[in-house]
DSSP file (Angstrom, degrees, kcal/mol; ACC not computed):
  #  RESIDUE AA STRUCTURE BP1 BP2  ACC     N-H-->O    O-->H-N    N-H-->O    O-->H-N    TCO  KAPPA ALPHA  PHI   PSI    X-CA   Y-CA   Z-CA
    1    1 A M     >        0   0    0      0, 0.0     4,-2.0     0, 0.0     5,-0.2   0.000 360.0 360.0 360.0 -43.3   51.5   31.2  -16.7
    2    2 A E  H  >  +     0   0    0      1,-0.2     4,-2.3     2,-0.2     5,-0.2   0.898 360.0  50.5 -60.7 -42.2   50.3   29.0  -19.6
    3    3 A S  H  > S+     0   0    0      1,-0.2     4,-2.4     2,-0.2    -1,-0.2   0.877 108.3  52.6 -67.3 -35.7   50.4   25.9  -17.5
    4    4 A R  H  > S+     0   0    0      2,-0.2     4,-2.5     1,-0.2    -1,-0.2   0.900 109.0  49.9 -64.6 -40.7   48.4   27.7  -14.7
    5    5 A I  H  X S+     0   0    0     -4,-2.0     4,-2.5     2,-0.2    -2,-0.2   0.915 111.9  48.0 -63.8 -43.6   45.7   28.7  -17.2
    6    6 A E  H  X S+     0   0    0     -4,-2.3     4,-2.4     2,-0.2    -2,-0.2   0.898 111.8  50.3 -64.0 -40.1   45.5   25.1  -18.5
    7    7 A E  H  X S+     0   0    0     -4,-2.4     4,-2.3     2,-0.2    -2,-0.2   0.928 112.7  45.3 -63.9 -45.5   45.3   23.8  -15.0
    8    8 A L  H  X S+     0   0    0     -4,-2.5     4,-2.4     2,-0.2    -2,-0.2   0.881 112.5  51.9 -65.6 -38.3   42.5   26.2  -14.0
    9    9 A T  H  X S+     0   0    0     -4,-2.5     4,-2.5     2,-0.2    -2,-0.2   0.906 109.8  49.5 -64.1 -41.5   40.7   25.4  -17.3
   10   10 A S  H  X S+     0   0    0     -4,-2.4     4,-2.4     2,-0.2    -2,-0.2   0.909 111.2  49.0 -64.0 -42.7   40.9   21.7  -16.5
   11   11 A Q  H  X S+     0   0    0     -4,-2.3     4,-2.5     2,-0.2    -2,-0.2   0.900 111.1  50.5 -63.2 -40.6   39.5   22.3  -13.0
   12   12 A L  H  X S+     0   0    0     -4,-2.4     4,-2.4     2,-0.2    -2,-0.2   0.921 110.7  48.6 -63.5 -43.9   36.7   24.4  -14.4
   13   13 A N  H  X S+     0   0    0     -4,-2.5     4,-2.2     2,-0.2    -2,-0.2   0.910 112.1  48.9 -62.2 -42.2   35.8   21.6  -16.9
   14   14 A Q  H  X S+     0   0    0     -4,-2.4     4,-2.5     2,-0.2    -2,-0.2   0.908 110.9  50.5 -64.5 -41.2   35.9   19.0  -14.2
   15   15 A T  H  X S+     0   0    0     -4,-2.5     4,-2.4     1,-0.2    -2,-0.2   0.906 110.5  49.3 -63.0 -42.3   33.7   21.1  -11.9
   16   16 A N  H  X S+     0   0    0     -4,-2.4     4,-2.4     2,-0.2    -1,-0.2   0.893 110.9  50.4 -63.7 -39.8   31.2   21.6  -14.8
   17   17 A K  H  X S+     0   0    0     -4,-2.2     4,-2.2     2,-0.2    -2,-0.2   0.925 111.7  47.5 -63.0 -44.7   31.1   17.9  -15.4
   18   18 A D  H  X S+     0   0    0     -4,-2.5     4,-2.5     1,-0.2    -2,-0.2   0.897 111.6  50.9 -63.4 -40.3   30.5   17.2  -11.8
   19   19 A K  H  X S+     0   0    0     -4,-2.4     4,-2.5     2,-0.2    -1,-0.2   0.910 110.2  48.4 -65.5 -41.9   27.7   19.8  -11.6
   20   20 A S  H  X S+     0   0    0     -4,-2.4     4,-2.2     2,-0.2    -1,-0.2   0.889 112.1  49.7 -67.1 -36.8   26.0   18.3  -14.7
   21   21 A E  H  X S+     0   0    0     -4,-2.2     4,-2.3     2,-0.2    -2,-0.2   0.911 111.4  49.0 -65.8 -41.9   26.2   14.8  -13.2
   22   22 A T  H  X S+     0   0    0     -4,-2.5     4,-2.3     2,-0.2    -2,-0.2   0.906 111.0  50.1 -63.0 -42.2   24.8   16.0   -9.9
   23   23 A S  H  X S+     0   0    0     -4,-2.5     4,-2.3     2,-0.2    -2,-0.2   0.898 110.3  50.2 -63.2 -40.8   22.0   17.8  -11.7
   24   24 A R  H  X S+     0   0    0     -4,-2.2     4,-2.1     1,-0.2    -2,-0.2   0.914 111.3  48.0 -64.2 -42.7   21.2   14.6  -13.7
   25   25 A M  H  X S+     0   0    0     -4,-2.3     4,-2.4     1,-0.2    -1,-0.2   0.872 110.4  52.5 -65.9 -36.7   21.1   12.6  -10.5
   26   26 A Q  H  X S+     0   0    0     -4,-2.3     4,-2.5     2,-0.2    -2,-0.2   0.910 109.0  49.2 -65.7 -42.1   18.8   15.1   -8.8
   27   27 A R  H  X S+     0   0    0     -4,-2.3     4,-2.1     2,-0.2    -2,-0.2   0.898 111.3  50.3 -63.0 -39.9   16.4   15.0  -11.7
   28   28 A S  H  X S+     0   0    0     -4,-2.1     4,-2.1     2,-0.2    -2,-0.2   0.917 111.4  47.5 -64.9 -42.8   16.4   11.2  -11.5
   29   29 A A  H  X S+     0   0    0     -4,-2.4     4,-2.5     1,-0.2    -2,-0.2   0.891 110.8  51.9 -65.4 -38.9   15.7   11.3   -7.8
   30   30 A D  H  X S+     0   0    0     -4,-2.5     4,-2.4     1,-0.2    -1,-0.2   0.886 108.9  50.9 -63.5 -38.4   12.9   13.9   -8.3
   31   31 A K  H  X S+     0   0    0     -4,-2.1     4,-2.4     2,-0.2    -2,-0.2   0.913 110.7  48.0 -66.1 -42.3   11.3   11.6  -10.9
   32   32 A V  H  X S+     0   0    0     -4,-2.1     4,-2.5     2,-0.2    -2,-0.2   0.919 112.9  48.7 -63.5 -43.8   11.4    8.6   -8.6
   33   33 A A  H  X S+     0   0    0     -4,-2.5     4,-2.4     1,-0.2    -2,-0.2   0.896 110.9  50.5 -63.9 -40.2   10.0   10.7   -5.7
   34   34 A C  H  X S+     0   0    0     -4,-2.4     4,-2.3     2,-0.2    -1,-0.2   0.917 111.4  48.0 -64.3 -43.3    7.2   12.0   -8.0
   35   35 A N  H  X S+     0   0    0     -4,-2.4     4,-2.6     2,-0.2    -2,-0.2   0.904 112.0  49.6 -63.6 -41.5    6.3    8.5   -9.1
   36   36 A A  H  X S+     0   0    0     -4,-2.5     4,-2.3     2,-0.2    -2,-0.2   0.902 110.9  49.8 -65.0 -40.3    6.3    7.2   -5.5
   37   37 A T  H  X S+     0   0    0     -4,-2.4     4,-2.4     2,-0.2    -2,-0.2   0.905 111.4  49.3 -64.1 -41.5    4.0   10.1   -4.5
   38   38 A F  H  X S+     0   0    0     -4,-2.3     4,-2.6     2,-0.2    -2,-0.2   0.928 111.2  48.8 -62.7 -46.1    1.7    9.3   -7.3
   39   39 A Q  H  X S+     0   0    0     -4,-2.6     4,-2.5     1,-0.2    -2,-0.2   0.885 111.4  50.5 -62.8 -38.5    1.5    5.6   -6.5
   40   40 A L  H  X S+     0   0    0     -4,-2.3     4,-2.6     2,-0.2    -1,-0.2   0.922 111.3  47.7 -65.1 -43.9    0.8    6.4   -2.8
   41   41 A A  H  X S+     0   0    0     -4,-2.4     4,-2.2     2,-0.2    -2,-0.2   0.908 112.8  49.3 -62.9 -41.7   -2.0    8.8   -3.8
   42   42 A K  H  X S+     0   0    0     -4,-2.6     4,-2.4     2,-0.2    -2,-0.2   0.912 111.5  49.2 -63.7 -43.0   -3.5    6.2   -6.2
   43   43 A S  H  X S+     0   0    0     -4,-2.5     4,-2.5     1,-0.2    -2,-0.2   0.909 111.1  49.5 -63.2 -42.9   -3.3    3.5   -3.4
   44   44 A N  H  X S+     0   0    0     -4,-2.6     4,-2.4     2,-0.2    -1,-0.2   0.890 110.7  50.4 -63.8 -39.1   -5.0    5.8   -0.9
   45   45 A W  H  X S+     0   0    0     -4,-2.2     4,-2.4     2,-0.2    -2,-0.2   0.923 111.7  47.5 -64.5 -44.3   -7.7    6.6   -3.4
   46   46 A Q  H  X S+     0   0    0     -4,-2.4     4,-2.6     2,-0.2    -2,-0.2   0.898 111.3  51.3 -64.4 -39.7   -8.3    2.9   -4.1
   47   47 A R  H  X S+     0   0    0     -4,-2.5     4,-2.4     2,-0.2    -2,-0.2   0.923 111.0  47.8 -62.9 -43.6   -8.4    2.2   -0.4
   48   48 A A  H  X S+     0   0    0     -4,-2.4     4,-2.3     2,-0.2    -2,-0.2   0.897 111.4  51.3 -64.0 -39.7  -10.9    4.9    0.2
   49   49 A K  H  X S+     0   0    0     -4,-2.4     4,-2.1     1,-0.2    -2,-0.2   0.921 111.7  46.3 -63.5 -44.2  -13.0    3.6   -2.7
   50   50 A L  H  X S+     0   0    0     -4,-2.6     4,-2.6     2,-0.2    -2,-0.2   0.872 110.6  53.5 -66.7 -36.4  -13.0    0.0   -1.3
   51   51 A E  H  X S+     0   0    0     -4,-2.4     4,-2.3     2,-0.2    -2,-0.2   0.913 109.3  48.3 -64.4 -41.9  -13.8    1.3    2.2
   52   52 A D  H  X S+     0   0    0     -4,-2.3     4,-2.1     2,-0.2    -2,-0.2   0.901 111.6  50.2 -63.0 -40.7  -16.8    3.1    0.8
   53   53 A E  H  X S+     0   0    0     -4,-2.1     4,-2.3     2,-0.2    -2,-0.2   0.913 109.8  50.5 -64.2 -42.6  -17.9    0.0   -1.0
   54   54 A R  H  X S+     0   0    0     -4,-2.6     4,-2.5     1,-0.2    -2,-0.2   0.913 110.3  49.9 -60.9 -43.2  -17.5   -2.1    2.1
   55   55 A K  H  X S+     0   0    0     -4,-2.3     4,-2.4     1,-0.2    -1,-0.2   0.884 109.2  52.0 -63.7 -38.3  -19.7    0.4    4.1
   56   56 A A  H  X S+     0   0    0     -4,-2.1     4,-2.3     2,-0.2    -1,-0.2   0.917 110.5  47.8 -64.4 -42.6  -22.3    0.3    1.4
   57   57 A Y  H  X S+     0   0    0     -4,-2.3     4,-2.7     2,-0.2    -2,-0.2   0.903 110.6  52.0 -64.6 -40.5  -22.4   -3.5    1.5
   58   58 A E  H  X S+     0   0    0     -4,-2.5     4,-2.8     1,-0.2    -2,-0.2   0.921 109.7  49.2 -60.0 -43.1  -22.7   -3.4    5.3
   59   59 A A  H  X S+     0   0    0     -4,-2.4     4,-2.7     2,-0.2     5,-0.2   0.901 110.8  50.4 -63.7 -40.5  -25.6   -1.0    5.1
   60   60 A Q  H  X S+     0   0    0     -4,-2.3     4,-2.6     2,-0.2    -2,-0.2   0.925 112.3  46.6 -62.8 -44.0  -27.3   -3.3    2.6
   61   61 A I  H  X S+     0   0    0     -4,-2.7     4,-2.9     2,-0.2     5,-0.3   0.926 112.3  50.9 -63.4 -43.5  -26.8   -6.3    4.8
   62   62 A F  H  X S+     0   0    0     -4,-2.8     4,-2.7     1,-0.2    -2,-0.2   0.926 113.3  44.4 -60.3 -46.1  -28.1   -4.3    7.8
   63   63 A K  H  X S+     0   0    0     -4,-2.7     4,-1.3     2,-0.2    -1,-0.2   0.904 114.7  49.6 -65.3 -40.7  -31.2   -3.2    6.0
   64   64 A L  H  < S+     0   0    0     -4,-2.6     4,-0.2    -5,-0.2    -2,-0.2   0.934 118.7  36.7 -64.7 -46.7  -31.8   -6.6    4.6
   65   65 A V  H ><>S+     0   0    0     -4,-2.9     3,-1.6     1,-0.2     5,-0.9   0.844 110.8  60.9 -76.6 -33.5  -31.5   -8.4    7.9
   66   66 A A  H ><5S+     0   0    0     -4,-2.7     3,-1.8    -5,-0.3    -1,-0.2   0.797  92.1  68.4 -64.4 -26.9  -33.2   -5.6    9.9
   67   67 A G  T 3<5S+     0   0    0     -4,-1.3    -1,-0.3     1,-0.3    -2,-0.2   0.709  94.3  57.4 -63.5 -20.0  -36.3   -6.1    7.8
   68   68 A Y  T < 5S-     0   0    0     -3,-1.6    -1,-0.3    -4,-0.2    -2,-0.2   0.427 117.2-112.7 -92.4   0.9  -36.7   -9.5    9.6
   69   69 A G  T < 5 +     0   0    0     -3,-1.8    -3,-0.2     1,-0.2    -2,-0.1   0.751  58.9 158.0  79.7  25.2  -36.8   -7.9   13.0
   70   70 A F      < -     0   0    0     -5,-0.9    -1,-0.2     1,-0.1     2,-0.0  -0.417  44.4-100.8 -79.3 159.9  -33.5   -9.3   14.3
   71   71 A S     >  -     0   0    0      1,-0.1     4,-2.0    -2,-0.1     5,-0.1  -0.296  27.4-112.4 -75.5 163.2  -31.6   -7.6   17.2
   72   72 A S  H  > S+     0   0    0      1,-0.2     4,-2.4     2,-0.2     5,-0.2   0.824 117.7  58.3 -66.7 -30.2  -28.6   -5.3   16.6
   73   73 A A  H  > S+     0   0    0      2,-0.2     4,-2.1     1,-0.2    -1,-0.2   0.908 106.6  47.8 -64.4 -40.7  -26.4   -7.9   18.3
   74   74 A F  H  > S+     0   0    0      2,-0.2     4,-2.4     1,-0.2    -2,-0.2   0.900 110.6  51.7 -66.5 -39.3  -27.4  -10.5   15.8
   75   75 A L  H  X S+     0   0    0     -4,-2.0     4,-2.4     2,-0.2    -2,-0.2   0.902 109.0  50.6 -63.2 -40.5  -26.8   -8.0   12.9
   76   76 A S  H  X S+     0   0    0     -4,-2.4     4,-2.3     1,-0.2    -1,-0.2   0.897 109.3  51.8 -62.6 -39.6  -23.3   -7.3   14.3
   77   77 A F  H  X S+     0   0    0     -4,-2.1     4,-2.6     2,-0.2    -2,-0.2   0.917 108.7  50.3 -62.0 -44.2  -22.7  -11.1   14.4
   78   78 A I  H  X S+     0   0    0     -4,-2.4     4,-2.5     1,-0.2    -2,-0.2   0.920 111.0  48.7 -61.7 -44.1  -23.8  -11.4   10.7
   79   79 A L  H  X S+     0   0    0     -4,-2.4     4,-2.0     1,-0.2    -1,-0.2   0.895 111.2  50.7 -63.4 -38.9  -21.5   -8.6    9.7
   80   80 A F  H  X S+     0   0    0     -4,-2.3     4,-2.4     2,-0.2    -2,-0.2   0.913 110.1  49.3 -64.6 -43.0  -18.6  -10.2   11.7
   81   81 A I  H  X S+     0   0    0     -4,-2.6     4,-2.5     2,-0.2    -2,-0.2   0.905 109.9  51.1 -63.4 -41.5  -19.3  -13.6   10.0
   82   82 A S  H  X S+     0   0    0     -4,-2.5     4,-1.9     1,-0.2    -1,-0.2   0.878 109.5  51.7 -63.9 -35.2  -19.3  -11.9    6.5
   83   83 A F  H  X S+     0   0    0     -4,-2.0     4,-2.1     2,-0.2    -2,-0.2   0.924 109.4  49.4 -64.6 -44.5  -16.0  -10.3    7.5
   84   84 A L  H  X S+     0   0    0     -4,-2.4     4,-2.7     1,-0.2    -2,-0.2   0.909 109.9  51.2 -61.8 -41.9  -14.5  -13.7    8.4
   85   85 A F  H  X S+     0   0    0     -4,-2.5     4,-2.4     1,-0.2    -1,-0.2   0.877 108.1  51.9 -64.3 -36.1  -15.7  -15.2    5.2
   86   86 A S  H  X S+     0   0    0     -4,-1.9     4,-1.8     2,-0.2    -1,-0.2   0.909 112.0  46.5 -66.1 -39.3  -14.1  -12.4    3.2
   87   87 A K  H  X S+     0   0    0     -4,-2.1     4,-2.4     2,-0.2    -2,-0.2   0.896 111.5  51.6 -66.6 -40.0  -10.8  -13.0    5.0
   88   88 A L  H  X S+     0   0    0     -4,-2.7     4,-2.3     1,-0.2    -2,-0.2   0.897 107.8  52.6 -63.2 -40.8  -11.1  -16.8    4.5
   89   89 A G  H  X S+     0   0    0     -4,-2.4     4,-2.3     1,-0.2    -1,-0.2   0.896 110.1  47.9 -61.8 -40.2  -11.7  -16.1    0.8
   90   90 A K  H  X S+     0   0    0     -4,-1.8     4,-1.9     2,-0.2    -2,-0.2   0.900 111.1  51.1 -66.4 -40.0   -8.5  -14.1    0.6
   91   91 A A  H  < S+     0   0    0     -4,-2.4    -2,-0.2     1,-0.2    -1,-0.2   0.874 112.5  46.2 -65.6 -36.5   -6.6  -16.7    2.5
   92   92 A I  H  < S+     0   0    0     -4,-2.3    -2,-0.2     1,-0.2    -1,-0.2   0.899 115.1  45.3 -72.5 -40.4   -7.8  -19.4    0.1
   93   93 A S  H  < S+     0   0    0     -4,-2.3    -2,-0.2     1,-0.3    -1,-0.2   0.743 123.0  37.1 -76.4 -21.8   -7.0  -17.4   -3.0
   94   94 A N  S  < S-     0   0    0     -4,-1.9    -1,-0.3    -5,-0.2    -2,-0.1  -0.640  82.1-171.8-126.8  73.9   -3.6  -16.3   -1.7
   95   95 A P        -     0   0    0      0, 0.0    -3,-0.1     0, 0.0    -4,-0.0  -0.306  33.3 -97.6 -66.8 152.0   -2.2  -19.4    0.2
   96   96 A P        -     0   0    0      0, 0.0     2,-0.1     0, 0.0     3,-0.1  -0.347  39.0-116.0 -68.2 149.6    1.0  -18.8    2.2
   97   97 A S    >   -     0   0    0      1,-0.1     3,-1.9    -3,-0.1     2,-0.0  -0.379  44.8 -75.6 -80.7 165.2    4.3  -19.8    0.5
   98   98 A A  T 3  S+     0   0    0      1,-0.3    -1,-0.1    -2,-0.1     3,-0.1  -0.341 119.3  19.2 -62.0 135.6    6.5  -22.5    1.9
   99   99 A G  T 3  S+     0   0    0      1,-0.3     2,-0.3    -3,-0.1    -1,-0.3   0.365  89.7 134.7  87.5  -6.3    8.4  -21.5    4.9
  100  100 A Q    <   -     0   0    0     -3,-1.9     2,-0.5     1,-0.1    -1,-0.3  -0.576  65.7-109.9 -78.6 138.2    6.1  -18.5    5.7
  101  101 A N        -     0   0    0     -2,-0.3     2,-0.4    -3,-0.1    -1,-0.1  -0.559  42.9-172.6 -70.6 117.5    5.1  -18.2    9.3
  102  102 A V        -     0   0    0     -2,-0.5    -3,-0.0    -6,-0.1    -1,-0.0  -0.949  18.7-139.0-118.9 130.6    1.4  -19.1    9.4
  103  103 A K        -     0   0    0     -2,-0.4     2,-0.0     1,-0.1     3,-0.0  -0.693  32.2-111.0 -83.6 137.8   -0.9  -18.7   12.4
  104  104 A P        -     0   0    0      0, 0.0     3,-0.1     0, 0.0    -1,-0.1  -0.371  13.5-136.2 -69.1 148.3   -3.2  -21.6   12.9
  105  105 A W  S    S+     0   0    0      1,-0.2     2,-0.5    -2,-0.0    -2,-0.0   0.886  92.2  37.4 -69.3 -39.4   -6.9  -21.0   12.3
  106  106 A I  S    S-     0   0    0      2,-0.0     2,-0.7    -3,-0.0    -1,-0.2  -0.956  70.7-155.4-120.3 129.1   -8.0  -22.9   15.4
  107  107 A I        -     0   0    0     -2,-0.5     2,-0.2    -3,-0.1    -2,-0.0  -0.900  18.7-143.5-102.6 116.6   -6.1  -22.9   18.6
  108  108 A S        -     0   0    0     -2,-0.7     2,-0.3     1,-0.0    -2,-0.0  -0.539   8.9-137.0 -82.3 146.4   -6.8  -26.0   20.6
  109  109 A R        -     0   0    0     -2,-0.2     2,-0.5     2,-0.0    -1,-0.0  -0.778  14.2-124.9 -99.7 144.9   -7.0  -25.9   24.4
  110  110 A K              0   0    0     -2,-0.3     0, 0.0     1,-0.1     0, 0.0  -0.764 360.0 360.0 -86.7 133.0   -5.4  -28.4   26.6
  111  111 A H              0   0    0     -2,-0.5    -1,-0.1     0, 0.0    -2,-0.0   0.413 360.0 360.0 -95.5 360.0   -8.0  -30.0   29.0
């Protein structure tokens, strides 16, 4: 009888240890998930802020160029060129690393 009590007590202690370890791991996973959710929300907020800023710049360019009486097609062209220059600036400031697959800027045609 004594040995059975000791065996059951040992099993109970092991179960409690396992439960506390599981609880600790769950808290750690919850903390990681909470941090990831926060970072995602922060990233989305920054993206929305930059999008609003881009739209404001587009509106400024449109008003500035529209004052000269240019057509809407020309204004669209100007906005497209400004977009290309912004991409070019990013490409220059962040050059690809060695071995990275890079698409050529200009695709030559065979005549």
